[in-house]
N, C-alpha and C positions, 0 to 999 in steps of 0.2 A: 135251782133248788137249794134251799139253805141247808147248811152243814147240820148233820144230826137228824135230818128228816128219816123217818122209818116208814116201813111198809107193814100193814097188817094183813094177814091171810084170813080167809074164812075158817070155820070150824072144821073143815075138811082135813084129816090127818094124812099127809103124804108119807107113805111108808117106803123109804128108799133103802132101809137097811137090808130088805130082801134081795138086793141086787148083788148076789154072790154067784159062785159057779158051782153047778152040780157036778157029780162024779163024771157025768158024760160030757162036760165042757159046755153045756147050754147055759147061757146067761138068764138068770131067772128074771121074771117080769117084775116091775115095780107095782105094789098093790096100794089100794087106798081104803081107808075105813072111816066111817062116820064117828065123830066124837062129840055127841051132844054135851053142850055146857062146858066144852074145853075153852080155857081162857085164851084170848087172842095174844099171840106173841109178837114182839117187835124186836129189831135189832138196831143198835145205835150205829152211827157212822164208823166209829172206831172199832167196833165189832166186826163190821163189814170189811174194813180195811185188814184186820187181823186174819180173817177167813181168806181173804183174797191172797194174803201172803202165803198162807198155807197151800192154797191151789198153785201158786206160782212155784213154790218150793218143790212140789211133786213134778211139775212140768220140767223144772230145771235139773232135777236129779236124773231124769230120763232123756236130757239133751245129750246127744253124743258129742264128745269134745274131740276135735280132729287129732289124729295120731301125730301128724306132722307138726302140731303146735307143741313146742318143747316146754312152754309154760304150764303149770298145773291148773286144772279147771278151778276158776275162782268160786267164791261163795255166791249165792244169790244176792246178798246185800251188796256186793261189789258190781253187780251188773244192773240191779234194779233198786231205785231209790224209794224212800217213803213217799215222796211226792208222786212218783209214777204209779205206786199202788193206789194212792188216793184218787189220781186222776181216772184209773180204771173203774173204781167204784162210782165216782161222780158221773162218769159217762153212762153207765148202765142205769143208775138212778135217774138221771136226766132223760134218757131215752124212754124209760118207763113212764115218766110224768108226762113227756110230750104225747105219748100214745093216748094217755088219758085226757089231756088238756086240748090238744090240737085235733086229734082224730076221734075223740070220745070212745077209745078202745082200750080201757084199762086191762092190764093183764090179770087174769083170774087164776084161782087155784086149780081150776080144771086144766087150764092151759099149761101151767107149770107141771102138773102131773103128766100131761101128754108129752111135754118136752123131756121129762125125766124118763118116761117109757121109750121115747125115741132114742135117747142117748144110750139106754141099756141095750136096746134091740139091735142098733147099728154100729155100736162101737167095735173097732178092729183091734182095740187093746184092752180087753176086759180086766187085765191085771192092773193097768194104770187106772181105770175107772175105780176099781176096788180100793186102790190106794188114795185116790181123791176122795172117795166117800169116808175112808178111815180118818183122813186128814181133817175132814169136817165133822168128826165125831159120830159118824153114822147117824147124824141127826137129820130126819127128814125135812124138817123146817128149814134148817140151814142149807141143806143141799138144794132144796127148791129155790131159796132166795139168792144164795151166793153162788151157785153153779149153773142152775137151769135158767134163772132169770136173765143174766147177762147175755147168754146166746140167744135166747128167745126175743128179748127187747131189741137186739141189734138187727135180727132177721125181720121182725115185724115192722120196724120203723123204716128199714130199707125198702120193703115192699110198699108200704103206704106212701112213702115219699116218692117212689119211682112213678107211681100211677095217679098222683094227686093233680088234678086238672087245675087247681088253684095255683099250683107252683108251675106247672109245665105247660098248661093249656095254650097260652099265647105263643110260646116258642114252637109247640107241636103244629099249631095252625100255620105259622109262618113257614115252617119247613115243608109241610104238605103243600102249600100254595106254590112255593118255589120249585118243588119237584114236578108239579103239574105243568108248569110253564117252561121248564128246562129239563127235558127228558133225555136228551143225547149225552154222550160222554163228555164231549167238549164243553157243552153248556153246564154240565154238572161242576165243572171246575170253576165256574163263575158264581156259584152259590155263595151265601154269606157264611156258611158253616166251613169247617176245616175239611179239606179234600186230601185224601191219601190213596195211594195204590200199593197193592202187594201182588207181586208176580208168583204164580204157582208153577213150579218147575217139576217136570217129571224126572226122577233121579236118574233113569236109565238113558236119558237123552244126552247127546253131546252138548247141547245147549246148556243143560244143567251143570255140566262139568266144566265148561270152559268160559262161560260168561255169566257168572252169578250176579243176580240183580242186587241192587243196593237195599231193597226191601222185598225179599223173596221167601218162599216157603217151599221146601223140597217135599214131594210126595212120591210114593211108589204107585205102581200100576193099580193096585187094589183101591188105594186111597183116592 
């Protein structure tokens, strides 16, 4: 995707500014309203990078700095370069474009609204979400494009890629054929794929205490 490419949303207005806290502590739902005749907005690549930095700044402020580290917590600019910010933006724009070009599944305004609703409903840190919205100017369009789109595009492209038979069909068929002809444990070790074993050890057993396996997982009686 060439630099500076922007995405236009439909005339649906995404009202994220309502995502505040009531006196009872309940996170308000994001709402949406029709806005007939509303001009379509776009964001330049540079604007997206600027908003990405604002998001990263909020996250960095809430990153706990280890007490045992004698050095003062560095600034965001010291740990994240302009190039890294640009890569994050390029990645979600590229993922969005791939969904449209390769899978014919362009991200819609309704999907962005649903993603914003999901974030508001399931966040475990409403105060951080409030700060993120503030950092994006409480602008519904910007929040949808620069906060909801990256998460949604990443999740959708992961799902479409994982189940695309054009990509994985031949490998899946070969794996299923091999499993049908080599069903025993010893035969499985001869498959073309990577074979690994993990030993499950009951914690209360003497075996688990005295002879830990190289690749093992300790479980209690309930597990």
